C-alpha positions as CSV (number, residue, x, y, z in Angstrom):
1,M,12.4,-4.0,-19.5
2,T,13.6,-7.3,-21.1
3,R,13.7,-10.7,-19.3
4,R,14.8,-13.9,-21.4
5,F,13.2,-17.4,-21.1
6,D,14.0,-20.7,-22.9
7,V,10.3,-20.9,-23.8
8,V,7.5,-18.3,-23.6
9,I,4.1,-19.7,-23.9
10,I,1.4,-17.2,-24.9
11,G,-2.1,-18.0,-23.4
12,G,-2.8,-19.7,-20.0
13,G,-5.7,-21.7,-21.2
14,S,-6.8,-25.5,-21.5
15,A,-3.3,-26.3,-23.5
16,G,-1.2,-23.5,-22.4
17,C,-1.3,-24.5,-18.5
18,V,-0.5,-28.0,-19.8
19,L,2.5,-26.8,-21.8
20,A,3.9,-24.6,-18.7
21,S,3.6,-27.4,-16.2
22,R,5.2,-30.2,-18.4
23,L,8.0,-27.9,-19.9
24,S,8.9,-26.6,-16.5
25,E,9.6,-30.4,-15.2
26,N,12.9,-29.9,-16.6
27,P,14.8,-27.6,-14.1
28,G,17.3,-26.7,-16.8
29,R,14.5,-25.1,-19.0
30,T,13.1,-21.7,-18.1
31,V,9.6,-21.2,-19.0
32,A,7.2,-18.1,-18.9
33,L,3.4,-18.4,-19.0
34,V,1.7,-15.3,-20.3
35,E,-2.2,-15.0,-19.7
36,A,-4.1,-12.1,-20.5
37,G,-6.6,-12.5,-17.6
38,P,-6.3,-13.0,-13.8
39,D,-4.8,-15.9,-12.0
40,T,-6.6,-18.6,-10.4
41,P,-4.1,-20.1,-7.8
42,P,-4.8,-23.1,-5.9
43,N,-6.3,-21.2,-2.8
44,H,-8.4,-18.7,-4.9
45,T,-11.8,-18.0,-3.6
46,D,-13.9,-17.3,-6.8
47,Q,-16.7,-19.8,-6.2
48,V,-18.0,-19.1,-9.6
49,I,-15.1,-20.8,-11.2
50,W,-15.0,-23.6,-8.6
51,D,-18.8,-24.4,-8.8
52,S,-19.7,-27.6,-10.2
53,Y,-22.9,-25.8,-11.7
54,P,-21.1,-24.3,-14.9
55,I,-23.8,-21.8,-16.2
56,V,-22.8,-19.3,-13.3
57,A,-19.3,-19.3,-15.2
58,Y,-20.4,-19.4,-18.8
59,F,-21.7,-16.0,-18.9
60,D,-19.9,-14.1,-16.1
61,P,-18.3,-11.4,-17.9
62,R,-15.4,-10.9,-15.4
63,H,-13.6,-13.7,-17.1
64,H,-14.2,-12.9,-20.9
65,W,-12.9,-10.9,-23.8
66,R,-15.6,-8.4,-23.3
67,E,-15.2,-6.6,-26.8
68,L,-15.1,-9.9,-28.9
69,R,-18.2,-10.4,-31.3
70,V,-18.7,-12.7,-34.3
71,Y,-20.9,-13.2,-37.2
72,H,-22.7,-16.4,-36.8
73,Q,-24.1,-16.8,-40.3
74,P,-22.6,-15.9,-43.8
75,P,-23.2,-12.7,-45.4
76,P,-26.1,-12.5,-47.8
77,D,-25.7,-13.5,-51.4
78,S,-27.0,-10.2,-52.5
79,G,-28.2,-7.0,-51.1
80,P,-26.8,-5.1,-48.1
81,D,-25.2,-6.9,-45.1
82,T,-27.7,-6.2,-42.3
83,R,-26.2,-8.8,-39.9
84,T,-25.2,-8.1,-36.4
85,R,-22.2,-9.2,-34.6
86,R,-23.0,-11.2,-31.4
87,R,-21.2,-11.8,-28.2
88,Y,-18.9,-14.9,-28.3
89,E,-17.8,-15.7,-24.6
90,Q,-14.2,-16.8,-24.9
91,A,-12.1,-17.2,-21.6
92,R,-9.7,-14.5,-20.2
93,V,-8.6,-16.1,-17.1
94,M,-6.0,-18.7,-16.1
95,G,-7.0,-22.1,-17.2
96,G,-9.0,-20.7,-20.2
97,G,-12.0,-22.3,-21.4
98,S,-11.4,-25.1,-18.7
99,S,-12.0,-22.5,-16.1
100,I,-15.7,-21.5,-17.5
101,N,-16.9,-24.4,-19.7
102,G,-19.4,-27.2,-19.0
103,M,-16.7,-29.8,-17.8
104,M,-17.7,-32.1,-20.4
105,A,-14.5,-34.3,-21.0
106,N,-14.9,-36.0,-24.6
107,R,-12.2,-37.6,-26.6
108,G,-14.1,-37.8,-29.8
109,S,-14.1,-40.5,-32.3
110,P,-10.8,-42.6,-33.3
111,D,-11.9,-41.7,-36.8
112,D,-11.4,-38.0,-36.2
113,Y,-7.7,-38.5,-35.4
114,D,-7.1,-41.1,-38.1
115,G,-8.6,-38.3,-40.3
116,W,-6.3,-35.7,-39.1
117,A,-3.3,-38.1,-40.0
118,A,-4.7,-38.8,-43.5
119,E,-4.7,-34.8,-44.0
120,G,-1.1,-34.3,-43.2
121,A,-1.0,-34.5,-39.4
122,T,1.6,-37.2,-39.4
123,G,1.7,-38.8,-35.9
124,W,-1.8,-37.8,-34.9
125,N,-3.6,-40.9,-35.5
126,W,-5.8,-42.7,-33.0
127,E,-3.2,-45.2,-31.7
128,E,-0.9,-42.1,-31.4
129,V,-3.0,-39.7,-29.4
130,L,-4.4,-42.2,-27.2
131,P,-1.3,-42.7,-24.9
132,F,-1.7,-38.7,-24.5
133,F,-5.3,-39.0,-23.6
134,R,-4.3,-41.6,-20.9
135,K,-1.5,-39.5,-19.8
136,L,-3.6,-36.5,-18.7
137,E,-6.4,-38.2,-17.0
138,R,-7.1,-40.0,-13.6
139,D,-10.3,-41.7,-14.3
140,A,-12.2,-42.5,-11.1
141,D,-14.6,-45.1,-12.8
142,C,-13.0,-46.9,-15.6
143,K,-9.7,-48.7,-15.8
144,G,-7.7,-50.6,-18.4
145,A,-5.8,-50.1,-21.5
146,M,-8.1,-47.2,-22.6
147,H,-7.9,-45.0,-19.5
148,G,-5.4,-43.1,-17.3
149,S,-5.1,-43.7,-13.8
150,D,-2.5,-41.3,-12.6
151,G,-2.8,-38.1,-14.7
152,P,-3.4,-34.6,-13.5
153,L,-6.8,-34.2,-14.7
154,P,-9.6,-36.0,-12.6
155,L,-12.5,-37.5,-14.6
156,R,-15.7,-39.1,-13.2
157,R,-19.3,-40.0,-14.2
158,V,-22.5,-39.3,-12.1
159,G,-24.4,-42.5,-11.6
160,L,-27.8,-43.2,-13.0
161,D,-29.0,-43.6,-9.5
162,E,-28.2,-39.9,-8.9
163,W,-30.1,-38.6,-12.0
164,P,-33.0,-36.3,-11.5
165,G,-36.4,-37.5,-12.9
166,F,-36.0,-35.5,-16.0
167,S,-32.9,-37.3,-17.0
168,R,-34.2,-40.7,-16.2
169,A,-37.2,-39.8,-18.2
170,A,-35.1,-38.7,-21.0
171,A,-32.9,-41.8,-21.0
172,Q,-36.2,-43.9,-21.3
173,A,-37.1,-42.1,-24.3
174,L,-33.5,-42.3,-25.9
175,E,-33.5,-46.0,-25.2
176,A,-37.1,-46.5,-26.8
177,S,-35.8,-44.5,-29.9
178,G,-33.2,-47.4,-30.6
179,L,-30.3,-45.9,-28.9
180,P,-28.3,-48.5,-26.6
181,Y,-26.9,-47.6,-23.1
182,T,-23.1,-47.8,-22.8
183,A,-21.3,-47.2,-19.5
184,C,-18.3,-45.5,-21.0
185,Q,-18.4,-43.0,-23.8
186,H,-14.5,-43.4,-24.0
187,E,-14.5,-47.1,-24.9
188,D,-17.6,-47.5,-27.1
189,F,-17.8,-45.1,-30.0
190,D,-21.0,-46.4,-31.6
191,P,-24.4,-44.6,-31.4
192,A,-25.6,-44.5,-27.6
193,W,-26.8,-42.8,-24.7
194,F,-24.5,-42.8,-21.4
195,P,-23.4,-40.8,-18.4
196,I,-21.1,-38.2,-19.6
197,V,-17.4,-38.1,-18.5
198,I,-16.7,-34.8,-16.6
199,N,-13.6,-33.2,-15.4
200,N,-14.8,-32.6,-11.8
201,D,-13.6,-33.5,-8.5
202,G,-15.7,-33.7,-5.5
203,E,-18.4,-31.1,-7.0
204,R,-15.4,-28.7,-7.8
205,R,-14.2,-27.8,-11.4
206,A,-10.9,-29.3,-12.2
207,S,-9.5,-26.8,-14.8
208,T,-5.9,-27.2,-16.4
209,A,-5.0,-24.2,-13.8
210,A,-6.2,-26.4,-11.0
211,A,-4.9,-29.7,-12.2
212,Y,-1.6,-28.8,-13.8
213,L,-0.5,-25.5,-12.1
214,T,-0.6,-26.9,-8.5
215,A,1.2,-25.4,-5.6
216,P,4.5,-27.6,-6.2
217,V,4.4,-26.7,-9.9
218,R,4.0,-22.9,-9.2
219,S,7.1,-23.1,-6.7
220,R,9.3,-24.1,-9.4
221,P,12.0,-21.3,-9.9
222,N,12.2,-22.0,-13.7
223,L,8.5,-21.3,-14.0
224,V,7.1,-17.6,-14.2
225,L,3.8,-16.7,-14.6
226,F,2.4,-13.6,-15.9
227,P,-1.2,-12.9,-15.4
228,D,-3.2,-10.0,-16.4
229,T,-0.6,-9.9,-19.2
230,Q,-1.6,-9.4,-23.0
231,A,0.7,-10.4,-25.8
232,L,0.9,-7.6,-28.3
233,R,3.2,-9.0,-31.0
234,I,5.8,-11.7,-31.7
235,T,9.1,-10.2,-32.5
236,F,11.6,-11.5,-35.0
237,D,15.2,-11.3,-36.1
238,G,14.6,-12.0,-39.9
239,K,12.7,-15.2,-40.1
240,R,13.6,-16.3,-36.4
241,A,11.1,-15.4,-33.5
242,T,13.1,-13.8,-30.7
243,G,10.2,-13.0,-28.1
244,V,7.0,-11.4,-27.3
245,D,6.1,-7.7,-26.6
246,V,3.4,-7.6,-23.7
247,R,1.5,-5.2,-21.9
248,I,1.1,-5.8,-18.3
249,L,-2.0,-4.8,-16.2
250,G,-1.7,-0.9,-15.8
251,G,-0.4,-0.5,-19.3
252,I,3.2,-1.6,-18.3
253,G,5.1,-2.6,-21.5
254,E,7.8,-5.5,-21.4
255,H,9.6,-7.7,-23.8
256,L,9.8,-11.2,-22.8
257,Q,12.9,-12.7,-25.0
258,A,12.6,-16.4,-25.9
259,G,14.5,-19.1,-27.3
260,E,11.2,-20.5,-28.6
261,V,7.8,-19.0,-28.6
262,V,4.7,-21.3,-28.3
263,V,1.2,-19.6,-29.1
264,A,-1.8,-21.1,-27.4
265,A,-4.1,-18.2,-27.3
266,G,-7.2,-20.0,-28.7
267,A,-8.4,-20.4,-32.2
268,L,-9.7,-16.9,-32.5
269,H,-6.6,-15.0,-30.8
270,T,-3.8,-17.1,-32.0
271,P,-4.4,-16.3,-35.7
272,A,-4.9,-12.7,-34.9
273,L,-1.6,-12.5,-32.9
274,L,0.0,-14.4,-35.8
275,Q,-1.4,-12.0,-38.3
276,R,-0.4,-8.8,-36.2
277,S,3.2,-10.4,-36.0
278,G,3.4,-10.7,-39.7
279,I,2.3,-14.2,-40.4
280,G,-0.5,-14.8,-42.4
281,P,-2.1,-14.0,-45.9
282,G,0.2,-11.5,-47.4
283,S,-2.5,-9.5,-49.1
284,L,-4.3,-9.1,-45.6
285,L,-1.2,-8.0,-43.8
286,Q,-0.1,-5.3,-46.4
287,R,-3.7,-4.1,-46.5
288,V,-3.7,-3.4,-42.8
289,G,-0.1,-2.1,-42.6
290,V,1.6,-5.1,-41.0
291,D,5.1,-6.1,-42.5
292,V,5.1,-9.7,-43.8
293,V,7.5,-12.0,-42.1
294,A,5.8,-15.3,-43.7
295,D,3.0,-15.4,-46.3
296,R,1.1,-18.3,-45.0
297,P,-2.5,-18.0,-46.5
298,G,-3.9,-20.6,-44.0
299,V,-3.6,-18.5,-40.9
300,G,-7.2,-17.7,-39.9
301,R,-8.8,-19.9,-42.2
302,N,-10.5,-23.2,-41.8
303,L,-12.2,-22.0,-38.8
304,Q,-14.7,-24.7,-37.3
305,E,-17.5,-24.8,-34.8
306,H,-20.2,-27.3,-33.7
307,P,-23.5,-25.5,-34.5
308,Q,-26.2,-25.9,-31.9
309,I,-29.8,-25.8,-31.1
310,A,-31.7,-26.4,-28.2
311,V,-35.2,-27.2,-26.8
312,S,-36.6,-26.3,-23.4
313,S,-39.9,-27.4,-21.5
314,L,-41.6,-26.9,-18.2
315,L,-40.6,-29.6,-16.0
316,D,-43.3,-31.5,-13.6
317,P,-42.4,-30.7,-10.1
318,A,-41.3,-34.5,-9.4
319,A,-39.0,-34.3,-12.3
320,R,-36.9,-31.2,-11.3
321,Q,-33.3,-31.3,-10.1
322,P,-33.3,-30.5,-6.5
323,W,-31.1,-27.4,-5.5
324,S,-28.8,-29.6,-3.5
325,L,-27.5,-31.2,-6.7
326,R,-25.2,-28.5,-8.5
327,R,-24.4,-30.0,-12.0
328,H,-27.3,-29.6,-14.3
329,I,-26.2,-32.2,-17.2
330,F,-25.5,-36.0,-16.3
331,G,-26.4,-37.8,-19.6
332,G,-25.6,-37.4,-23.3
333,F,-26.2,-39.2,-26.5
334,R,-24.9,-39.5,-29.8
335,Y,-26.2,-41.0,-33.1
336,S,-25.8,-40.9,-36.9
337,S,-27.9,-38.6,-38.9
338,D,-27.6,-40.9,-41.9
339,L,-27.7,-37.9,-44.1
340,D,-25.8,-38.3,-47.5
341,G,-22.2,-37.2,-47.5
342,C,-21.9,-37.2,-43.7
343,D,-19.5,-39.5,-41.5
344,P,-21.4,-41.8,-38.9
345,V,-22.0,-41.0,-35.4
346,D,-22.1,-37.2,-36.5
347,M,-24.5,-35.8,-33.9
348,Y,-24.4,-35.2,-30.2
349,G,-26.6,-34.1,-27.6
350,V,-27.1,-33.5,-23.8
351,I,-29.8,-33.7,-21.3
352,V,-30.3,-30.3,-19.3
353,N,-31.9,-30.7,-16.0
354,R,-31.9,-26.9,-15.3
355,S,-31.7,-24.0,-17.4
356,G,-30.6,-21.4,-15.1
357,W,-29.3,-20.7,-11.5
358,H,-32.5,-18.5,-10.8
359,P,-35.9,-19.6,-9.6
360,L,-37.3,-20.0,-13.0
361,G,-34.1,-21.8,-14.3
362,Q,-34.9,-24.7,-12.2
363,K,-38.4,-25.4,-13.4
364,L,-37.0,-25.7,-17.0
365,G,-35.2,-28.5,-18.7
366,G,-34.7,-29.8,-22.2
367,F,-32.0,-30.8,-24.6
368,L,-28.9,-29.2,-26.3
369,V,-28.0,-31.0,-29.6
370,W,-25.2,-30.1,-32.0
371,V,-23.7,-31.2,-35.3
372,N,-20.7,-33.0,-33.9
373,R,-18.9,-33.5,-37.4
374,A,-19.3,-30.2,-38.9
375,Y,-18.4,-29.3,-42.4
376,S,-19.0,-25.3,-42.7
377,Q,-15.8,-23.3,-42.4
378,G,-15.2,-19.7,-41.5
379,W,-12.5,-17.3,-41.0
380,V,-10.6,-14.9,-38.6
381,E,-8.9,-11.7,-40.0
382,I,-7.5,-8.8,-38.2
383,E,-8.9,-5.5,-39.2
384,S,-5.9,-3.2,-38.4
385,A,-2.5,-3.4,-36.9
386,N,-3.8,-2.4,-33.4
387,P,-2.8,-4.9,-31.0
388,L,-5.5,-4.4,-28.8
389,A,-8.2,-4.6,-31.4
390,E,-10.3,-7.7,-31.5
391,P,-10.2,-9.5,-35.2
392,R,-13.0,-9.9,-37.5
393,V,-14.6,-13.4,-36.8
394,E,-16.9,-15.1,-39.4
395,L,-18.1,-18.4,-38.1
396,N,-20.1,-19.1,-41.3
397,L,-22.2,-21.6,-39.3
398,L,-24.5,-23.6,-41.8
399,S,-22.7,-22.6,-45.0
400,D,-22.5,-26.2,-45.7
401,D,-26.1,-27.2,-46.2
402,R,-25.4,-30.5,-44.5
403,D,-25.1,-28.8,-41.1
404,R,-28.4,-26.9,-41.5
405,L,-30.2,-30.0,-42.5
406,R,-29.0,-32.0,-39.8
407,L,-30.1,-29.4,-37.0
408,Q,-33.5,-29.4,-38.7
409,D,-33.7,-33.1,-38.4
410,A,-32.5,-33.0,-34.8
411,L,-35.5,-30.9,-33.8
412,V,-37.7,-33.5,-35.3
413,R,-36.0,-36.2,-33.3
414,L,-36.2,-34.3,-30.1
415,A,-39.9,-33.7,-30.8
416,A,-40.4,-37.6,-31.1
417,L,-38.5,-37.9,-27.7
418,Y,-41.0,-35.7,-26.0
419,R,-43.9,-37.9,-27.1
420,H,-42.7,-40.9,-25.1
421,P,-45.0,-41.5,-22.2
422,E,-42.4,-40.9,-19.4
423,M,-41.4,-37.7,-21.2
424,Q,-45.0,-36.5,-21.2
425,K,-45.3,-37.2,-17.5
426,A,-41.9,-35.2,-16.9
427,A,-42.0,-32.3,-19.2
428,H,-44.7,-29.9,-20.8
429,Y,-44.9,-27.4,-23.6
430,P,-41.7,-28.2,-25.3
431,F,-40.4,-25.1,-27.4
432,P,-37.1,-24.6,-29.4
433,T,-34.7,-22.1,-28.1
434,S,-31.0,-20.9,-28.0
435,Y,-28.5,-19.0,-26.1
436,T,-30.1,-15.5,-27.0
437,E,-28.6,-12.1,-25.7
438,K,-31.3,-12.0,-23.4
439,S,-31.0,-15.4,-21.8
440,R,-27.2,-14.9,-21.5
441,D,-27.8,-11.7,-19.7
442,L,-30.2,-13.6,-17.3
443,A,-27.4,-16.3,-16.7
444,V,-25.2,-13.7,-14.8
445,V,-25.7,-14.0,-11.1
446,T,-27.4,-10.8,-9.7
447,R,-30.2,-9.9,-7.5
448,G,-31.8,-8.0,-10.3
449,N,-32.2,-11.3,-12.3
450,R,-33.4,-13.2,-9.3
451,V,-36.1,-10.7,-8.9
452,R,-36.9,-10.6,-12.6
453,T,-37.6,-14.2,-12.5
454,E,-39.3,-14.9,-9.4
455,P,-42.7,-13.9,-10.7
456,W,-42.6,-16.2,-13.7
457,A,-41.3,-18.9,-11.6
458,R,-44.3,-18.6,-9.2
459,L,-46.7,-18.5,-12.1
460,A,-45.2,-21.7,-13.7
461,D,-46.6,-23.6,-10.9
462,A,-50.0,-22.1,-11.1
463,P,-53.1,-24.0,-12.5
464,A,-52.5,-25.6,-16.0
465,S,-54.5,-23.0,-18.0
466,V,-52.2,-20.3,-16.3
467,R,-49.0,-22.2,-16.8
468,R,-49.5,-22.6,-20.6
469,R,-50.2,-18.8,-21.1
470,V,-47.0,-18.1,-18.9
471,V,-44.8,-20.3,-21.0
472,E,-46.5,-19.4,-24.5
473,R,-46.5,-15.6,-23.6
474,K,-43.5,-15.0,-21.2
475,I,-41.1,-17.9,-21.8
476,S,-41.1,-19.7,-25.3
477,G,-41.9,-16.4,-27.1
478,G,-45.0,-18.1,-28.5
479,L,-43.0,-21.0,-30.1
480,S,-44.0,-24.6,-30.1
481,L,-41.6,-27.5,-31.1
482,F,-44.7,-29.7,-32.4
483,D,-46.0,-26.7,-34.4
484,L,-42.5,-25.6,-35.6
485,I,-41.5,-29.2,-37.1
486,R,-44.9,-29.3,-39.1
487,D,-43.9,-26.2,-41.2
488,E,-40.8,-26.9,-43.1
489,R,-40.2,-23.3,-44.0
490,A,-40.6,-21.9,-40.6
491,L,-38.3,-24.8,-39.4
492,E,-35.4,-23.9,-41.7
493,A,-35.8,-20.2,-40.9
494,F,-35.7,-20.8,-37.1
495,I,-32.5,-22.8,-37.5
496,R,-30.9,-20.2,-39.9
497,E,-31.6,-17.5,-37.4
498,R,-31.2,-19.1,-33.9
499,S,-28.6,-21.6,-34.3
500,H,-25.2,-20.5,-32.8
501,G,-21.8,-22.0,-31.8
502,T,-20.9,-24.3,-29.0
503,W,-17.7,-22.4,-27.9
504,H,-15.6,-25.2,-29.8
505,C,-13.8,-23.1,-32.1
506,C,-10.5,-24.8,-33.7
507,G,-8.7,-25.2,-37.0
508,T,-7.4,-21.6,-37.7
509,A,-3.7,-22.7,-37.8
510,R,-3.9,-26.2,-38.8
511,M,-1.2,-28.9,-38.9
512,G,-0.4,-30.3,-42.5
513,R,2.1,-31.1,-45.0
514,E,4.7,-28.5,-45.9
515,N,3.6,-28.3,-49.6
516,D,0.0,-27.8,-48.5
517,P,-0.8,-24.0,-49.0
518,G,-3.3,-24.3,-46.2
519,A,-1.2,-25.8,-43.7
520,V,0.3,-23.5,-41.1
521,T,2.3,-25.9,-39.2
522,D,4.3,-29.1,-39.3
523,P,3.0,-32.0,-37.1
524,T,4.9,-30.9,-34.1
525,G,3.3,-27.7,-34.2
526,K,6.3,-25.6,-35.8
527,V,5.2,-22.6,-37.9
528,Y,6.2,-23.2,-41.7
529,G,8.4,-20.3,-42.9
530,V,10.0,-19.3,-39.8
531,E,12.0,-20.5,-36.7
532,G,11.6,-20.6,-33.1
533,L,7.7,-20.6,-33.2
534,R,5.0,-23.1,-32.6
535,I,1.4,-23.4,-32.2
536,G,0.1,-25.4,-29.2
537,D,-3.8,-25.1,-29.0
538,A,-6.8,-26.3,-31.0
539,S,-5.9,-23.9,-33.8
540,L,-3.9,-27.0,-34.8
541,M,-6.8,-29.2,-35.4
542,P,-7.0,-30.2,-39.1
543,F,-10.9,-30.4,-38.7
544,V,-13.2,-30.1,-35.5
545,P,-13.4,-33.5,-33.7
546,R,-16.6,-35.0,-32.7
547,A,-16.0,-33.8,-29.3
548,N,-16.2,-31.0,-26.9
549,T,-12.8,-29.6,-27.6
550,N,-11.5,-29.1,-24.2
551,L,-10.1,-32.6,-23.7
552,P,-8.7,-32.7,-27.2
553,A,-7.3,-29.2,-26.4
554,I,-5.4,-30.7,-23.4
555,M,-4.2,-33.6,-25.3
556,I,-2.7,-31.2,-27.8
557,G,-0.9,-29.2,-25.0
558,E,0.5,-32.9,-23.6
559,K,1.7,-33.8,-27.2
560,I,3.2,-30.6,-28.2
561,A,5.0,-30.4,-25.0
562,A,6.4,-33.8,-25.4
563,A,7.6,-32.9,-29.0
564,I,9.5,-30.0,-27.5
565,A,11.0,-32.1,-24.8
566,G,11.7,-34.8,-27.2
567,Q,9.7,-37.3,-25.3
568,Q,7.2,-40.1,-26.1
569,A,4.0,-40.8,-24.0
570,S,4.3,-44.1,-22.1
């Protein structure tokens, strides 16, 4: 069966929903949106997705690419490669990452976008992207030239008077460390602590599926949604893209003919789809038996992420977040590492008031901190022509030593925060940690996980001597933050072994100049070497911005949609 559309969008994620909504505003343009996962219409009843507490959605396998695995660290310089591929949660649901992420709406630094423009993404400097950030948002708290007031995406902050005791103690420690307070992280881009901006409306998640694919948008006769439909390959007539072969749930094959194809499948699946369709490094395509349509060596290269590490601690009962508050992160902070060769304001962290939905999770809190201006680069490659096989993903985290050194320094800085008097009252026995496979399994809401955590939750409130033993033997794995930072070799080993990504992959089909062999598209997302094909997601980023990538990806959706429509943001 074949159907024809003016535009076929592959991927109903953070950017794809934006593209579908904006491009279908023209009633004379027919638009199809293809999403591999289930739909989330305005009346859906999946409370895990609606929930303002995002950890229940982070690791819920119903909405993930379940077979996707990645290598976190580079292969060894010599000897056998004994690394293990690890789970890497990528959304497979309408709204994409915006339906399962932490709802942190961070624009990044103006220097990021000026840097993009300097690297060949003409038209993407700060002054030129700011109108699209304003266009997407409806900021409930801040007004003026830096903010939008009538966009689809609601943004807000949680006031300091609502912060739980641990967040208030952490804020005092951050202030004492020399970081000033700023009320809006979208106006002041210097080192500071602040209430984070969240895409959340009345304690409900505001994904791009909810904000952009509203009931009136869905009722447009020129827009057709294809949920539970996986794109297999882009088809070509010579060098012109003609459409997409898809597989609908149940194995039904269909061809969607297109005047133009826009790929917004995410920074891991977008390059894989391009490669399977004949666009990528010619030697790779020939090796796996794919006919070469366009030899573009940059497809799948330049993969960037924000490497992350964490610290947890047992919270004093008075510092814990009550169950009546759903969100668990209200405050954030950014600072300059001052490491040679690093850009300013290159580090970012958040205060975590609850580590899990279960009884033990309420009693643990701490910090997540990541390298916000990362320099390590990885890659994505298909390993066969099979359209259903996941690609090989090498994140290459910490392959640039500046990233490792800054994470080690971050743990030293967090230890200093725990020595502040208010923090000593609020939190005890801090230990370094990360999102291990075990902790991710415990994050899934099941009766069994509740039963497993209840005994340790009760013992965590036992007399002090018992509490310490419980933390050391059953919760922290015997690790102490203060002990670790005193042993430089152990600290480096811990960072190399336990750091992981922040689910902010980008850059694998980057914009750039036509004579740049690593560039895949021009600044309007058009893929070099072919016609009728664009990229419209975080794959376009020349380098990872100093931001959670969701809001920049939504901005990209807005800007690419405007380029297709020939419009300018007001």
